[in-house]
N, CA, C and O atoms as CSV, one atom per row, in Angstrom:
chain,resi,resn,atom,element,x,y,z
A,1,MET,N,N,138.910,148.349,169.439
A,1,MET,CA,C,138.991,149.566,168.672
A,1,MET,C,C,138.341,150.710,169.455
A,1,MET,O,O,137.184,150.629,169.867
A,2,LYS,N,N,139.066,151.702,169.633
A,2,LYS,CA,C,138.512,152.848,170.458
A,2,LYS,C,C,137.523,153.639,169.613
A,2,LYS,O,O,137.458,153.513,168.390
A,3,ALA,N,N,136.763,154.455,170.321
A,3,ALA,CA,C,135.761,155.403,169.676
A,3,ALA,C,C,136.486,156.347,168.784
A,3,ALA,O,O,137.609,156.729,169.114
A,4,THR,N,N,135.929,156.757,167.670
A,4,THR,CA,C,136.565,157.759,166.844
A,4,THR,C,C,135.672,158.977,166.724
A,4,THR,O,O,134.456,158.872,166.887
A,5,VAL,N,N,136.259,160.136,166.441
A,5,VAL,CA,C,135.581,161.427,166.527
A,5,VAL,C,C,135.573,161.968,165.077
A,5,VAL,O,O,136.647,162.108,164.492
A,6,ASP,N,N,134.347,162.291,164.450
A,6,ASP,CA,C,134.343,163.024,163.152
A,6,ASP,C,C,134.547,164.513,163.426
A,6,ASP,O,O,133.663,165.202,163.934
A,7,LYS,N,N,135.728,164.976,163.076
A,7,LYS,CA,C,136.048,166.402,163.463
A,7,LYS,C,C,135.183,167.364,162.700
A,7,LYS,O,O,135.084,168.527,163.092
A,8,GLU,N,N,134.586,166.963,161.687
A,8,GLU,CA,C,133.694,167.786,160.972
A,8,GLU,C,C,132.308,168.168,161.738
A,8,GLU,O,O,131.765,169.272,161.687
A,9,LYS,N,N,131.856,167.054,162.444
A,9,LYS,CA,C,130.672,167.074,163.196
A,9,LYS,C,C,130.840,167.588,164.736
A,9,LYS,O,O,129.958,168.160,165.376
A,10,CYS,N,N,132.033,167.299,165.161
A,10,CYS,CA,C,132.208,167.646,166.605
A,10,CYS,C,C,132.086,169.199,166.787
A,10,CYS,O,O,132.630,169.981,166.008
A,11,ILE,N,N,131.348,169.592,167.849
A,11,ILE,CA,C,131.233,170.999,168.173
A,11,ILE,C,C,131.958,171.254,169.548
A,11,ILE,O,O,131.926,172.381,170.042
A,12,GLY,N,N,132.587,170.250,170.146
A,12,GLY,CA,C,133.348,170.451,171.343
A,12,GLY,C,C,132.524,170.829,172.676
A,12,GLY,O,O,132.956,171.551,173.575
A,13,CYS,N,N,131.336,170.248,172.644
A,13,CYS,CA,C,130.426,170.525,173.750
A,13,CYS,C,C,130.887,170.063,175.068
A,13,CYS,O,O,130.599,170.666,176.102
A,14,GLY,N,N,131.624,168.965,175.034
A,14,GLY,CA,C,132.038,168.260,176.231
A,14,GLY,C,C,131.199,167.295,176.902
A,14,GLY,O,O,131.569,166.797,177.966
A,15,GLN,N,N,130.044,166.978,176.335
A,15,GLN,CA,C,129.129,166.025,176.929
A,15,GLN,C,C,129.722,164.616,176.932
A,15,GLN,O,O,129.454,163.844,177.853
A,16,CYS,N,N,130.465,164.291,175.995
A,16,CYS,CA,C,131.121,162.951,175.926
A,16,CYS,C,C,132.191,162.860,177.068
A,16,CYS,O,O,132.382,161.759,177.585
A,17,VAL,N,N,132.855,163.882,177.463
A,17,VAL,CA,C,133.795,164.054,178.417
A,17,VAL,C,C,133.036,163.690,179.830
A,17,VAL,O,O,133.445,162.836,180.617
A,18,ASP,N,N,131.959,164.422,179.994
A,18,ASP,CA,C,131.177,164.283,181.189
A,18,ASP,C,C,130.670,162.733,181.382
A,18,ASP,O,O,130.696,162.234,182.507
A,19,ILE,N,N,130.284,162.112,180.428
A,19,ILE,CA,C,129.627,160.769,180.497
A,19,ILE,C,C,130.716,159.642,180.491
A,19,ILE,O,O,130.453,158.576,181.049
A,20,CYS,N,N,131.771,159.811,179.961
A,20,CYS,CA,C,132.857,158.750,179.844
A,20,CYS,C,C,133.307,158.129,181.271
A,20,CYS,O,O,133.925,158.769,182.121
A,21,PRO,N,N,132.931,156.884,181.387
A,21,PRO,CA,C,133.284,156.239,182.730
A,21,PRO,C,C,134.822,156.053,182.884
A,21,PRO,O,O,135.363,156.006,183.989
A,22,ALA,N,N,135.456,155.956,181.763
A,22,ALA,CA,C,136.981,155.612,181.778
A,22,ALA,C,C,137.747,156.950,181.746
A,22,ALA,O,O,138.977,156.904,181.782
A,23,GLU,N,N,137.134,158.103,181.681
A,23,GLU,CA,C,137.907,159.448,181.598
A,23,GLU,C,C,138.859,159.304,180.431
A,23,GLU,O,O,140.051,159.565,180.592
A,24,ALA,N,N,138.394,158.907,179.278
A,24,ALA,CA,C,139.082,158.638,178.160
A,24,ALA,C,C,138.994,159.742,176.999
A,24,ALA,O,O,139.616,159.658,175.940
A,25,ILE,N,N,138.207,160.699,177.321
A,25,ILE,CA,C,137.967,161.740,176.343
A,25,ILE,C,C,138.360,163.101,176.917
A,25,ILE,O,O,138.207,163.357,178.112
A,26,LYS,N,N,138.860,163.952,176.053
A,26,LYS,CA,C,139.110,165.368,176.458
A,26,LYS,C,C,138.790,166.217,175.298
A,26,LYS,O,O,138.793,165.739,174.163
A,27,VAL,N,N,138.516,167.451,175.526
A,27,VAL,CA,C,138.209,168.334,174.433
A,27,VAL,C,C,139.510,169.239,174.233
A,27,VAL,O,O,139.983,169.884,175.169
A,28,ASP,N,N,140.032,169.242,173.003
A,28,ASP,CA,C,141.333,169.908,172.793
A,28,ASP,C,C,140.961,170.830,171.456
A,28,ASP,O,O,140.600,170.325,170.394
A,29,ASN,N,N,141.089,172.095,171.650
A,29,ASN,CA,C,140.868,172.968,170.426
A,29,ASN,C,C,139.436,172.682,169.905
A,29,ASN,O,O,139.202,172.521,168.707
A,30,ASP,N,N,138.574,172.633,170.793
A,30,ASP,CA,C,136.991,172.483,170.504
A,30,ASP,C,C,136.690,171.284,169.643
A,30,ASP,O,O,135.735,171.248,168.866
A,31,ILE,N,N,137.601,170.247,169.828
A,31,ILE,CA,C,137.307,168.816,169.205
A,31,ILE,C,C,137.541,167.794,170.161
A,31,ILE,O,O,138.635,167.799,170.724
A,32,ALA,N,N,136.713,166.923,170.443
A,32,ALA,CA,C,136.881,165.773,171.310
A,32,ALA,C,C,137.915,164.820,170.835
A,32,ALA,O,O,137.915,164.408,169.675
A,33,VAL,N,N,138.845,164.446,171.766
A,33,VAL,CA,C,139.993,163.562,171.435
A,33,VAL,C,C,139.753,162.322,172.436
A,33,VAL,O,O,139.496,162.520,173.623
A,34,VAL,N,N,139.851,161.085,171.908
A,34,VAL,CA,C,139.684,159.856,172.558
A,34,VAL,C,C,141.052,159.298,172.773
A,34,VAL,O,O,141.852,159.248,171.838
A,35,SER,N,N,141.350,158.875,173.978
A,35,SER,CA,C,142.638,158.253,174.245
A,35,SER,C,C,142.552,156.737,174.243
A,35,SER,O,O,141.469,156.159,174.154
A,36,ASP,N,N,143.707,156.107,174.342
A,36,ASP,CA,C,143.821,154.759,174.310
A,36,ASP,C,C,143.148,154.134,175.518
A,36,ASP,O,O,142.985,152.914,175.473
A,37,GLU,N,N,142.756,154.759,176.535
A,37,GLU,CA,C,142.003,154.351,177.718
A,37,GLU,C,C,140.661,153.940,177.454
A,37,GLU,O,O,140.015,153.348,178.318
A,38,CYS,N,N,140.142,154.237,176.208
A,38,CYS,CA,C,138.809,153.948,175.858
A,38,CYS,C,C,138.435,152.487,176.092
A,38,CYS,O,O,139.168,151.578,175.702
A,39,ILE,N,N,137.273,152.271,176.741
A,39,ILE,CA,C,136.867,150.868,176.944
A,39,ILE,C,C,135.795,150.395,176.145
A,39,ILE,O,O,135.195,149.352,176.409
A,40,GLU,N,N,135.510,151.190,175.092
A,40,GLU,CA,C,134.427,150.824,174.024
A,40,GLU,C,C,133.144,150.690,174.688
A,40,GLU,O,O,132.475,149.714,174.350
A,41,CYS,N,N,132.678,151.450,175.541
A,41,CYS,CA,C,131.386,151.128,176.250
A,41,CYS,C,C,130.214,151.754,175.400
A,41,CYS,O,O,129.077,151.284,175.436
A,42,GLY,N,N,130.556,152.812,174.655
A,42,GLY,CA,C,129.512,153.391,173.770
A,42,GLY,C,C,128.684,154.522,174.418
A,42,GLY,O,O,127.801,155.117,173.801
A,43,ALA,N,N,129.015,154.780,175.678
A,43,ALA,CA,C,128.212,155.925,176.246
A,43,ALA,C,C,128.421,157.238,175.597
A,43,ALA,O,O,127.485,158.028,175.473
A,44,CYS,N,N,129.652,157.506,175.167
A,44,CYS,CA,C,129.818,158.690,174.413
A,44,CYS,C,C,128.986,158.801,173.010
A,44,CYS,O,O,128.463,159.841,172.610
A,45,VAL,N,N,128.961,157.608,172.371
A,45,VAL,CA,C,128.175,157.601,171.149
A,45,VAL,C,C,126.724,157.986,171.464
A,45,VAL,O,O,126.178,158.843,170.769
A,46,ASP,N,N,126.101,157.424,172.431
A,46,ASP,CA,C,124.789,157.692,172.832
A,46,ASP,C,C,124.549,159.207,173.276
A,46,ASP,O,O,123.469,159.764,173.079
A,47,GLU,N,N,125.522,159.766,173.827
A,47,GLU,CA,C,125.409,161.071,174.496
A,47,GLU,C,C,125.608,162.165,173.389
A,47,GLU,O,O,124.958,163.205,173.493
A,48,CYS,N,N,126.393,162.007,172.428
A,48,CYS,CA,C,126.770,163.065,171.457
A,48,CYS,C,C,125.559,163.657,170.704
A,48,CYS,O,O,124.841,162.951,169.995
A,49,PRO,N,N,125.379,164.862,170.868
A,49,PRO,CA,C,124.190,165.455,170.227
A,49,PRO,C,C,124.315,165.660,168.670
A,49,PRO,O,O,123.330,165.844,167.955
A,50,THR,N,N,125.586,165.614,168.216
A,50,THR,CA,C,125.742,165.854,166.768
A,50,THR,C,C,126.126,164.512,166.052
A,50,THR,O,O,126.516,164.542,164.885
A,51,GLU,N,N,126.021,163.366,166.729
A,51,GLU,CA,C,126.559,162.025,166.241
A,51,GLU,C,C,127.821,161.914,165.653
A,51,GLU,O,O,128.029,161.184,164.683
A,52,ALA,N,N,128.827,162.726,166.288
A,52,ALA,CA,C,130.172,162.840,165.862
A,52,ALA,C,C,131.140,161.648,166.245
A,52,ALA,O,O,132.269,161.487,165.783
A,53,ILE,N,N,130.517,160.857,167.150
A,53,ILE,CA,C,131.370,159.634,167.757
A,53,ILE,C,C,130.766,158.441,167.253
A,53,ILE,O,O,129.551,158.284,167.128
A,54,SER,N,N,131.668,157.586,166.962
A,54,SER,CA,C,131.314,156.168,166.519
A,54,SER,C,C,132.237,155.133,167.133
A,54,SER,O,O,133.341,155.495,167.539
A,55,LEU,N,N,131.855,153.870,167.224
A,55,LEU,CA,C,132.793,152.875,167.573
A,55,LEU,C,C,133.103,152.050,166.398
A,55,LEU,O,O,133.904,151.120,166.491
């Protein structure tokens, strides 16, 4: 199961994009979007300042 983003909490800062080793996250319209390339490593979960990402 890939990471999911809570659109209400996401501020579109891009920190998850920078930390993702699989390059599976992009910011679209100020919301992080996780692709099917997600390897479930959890790096984005730990990096997110608003706790908007979960596995």
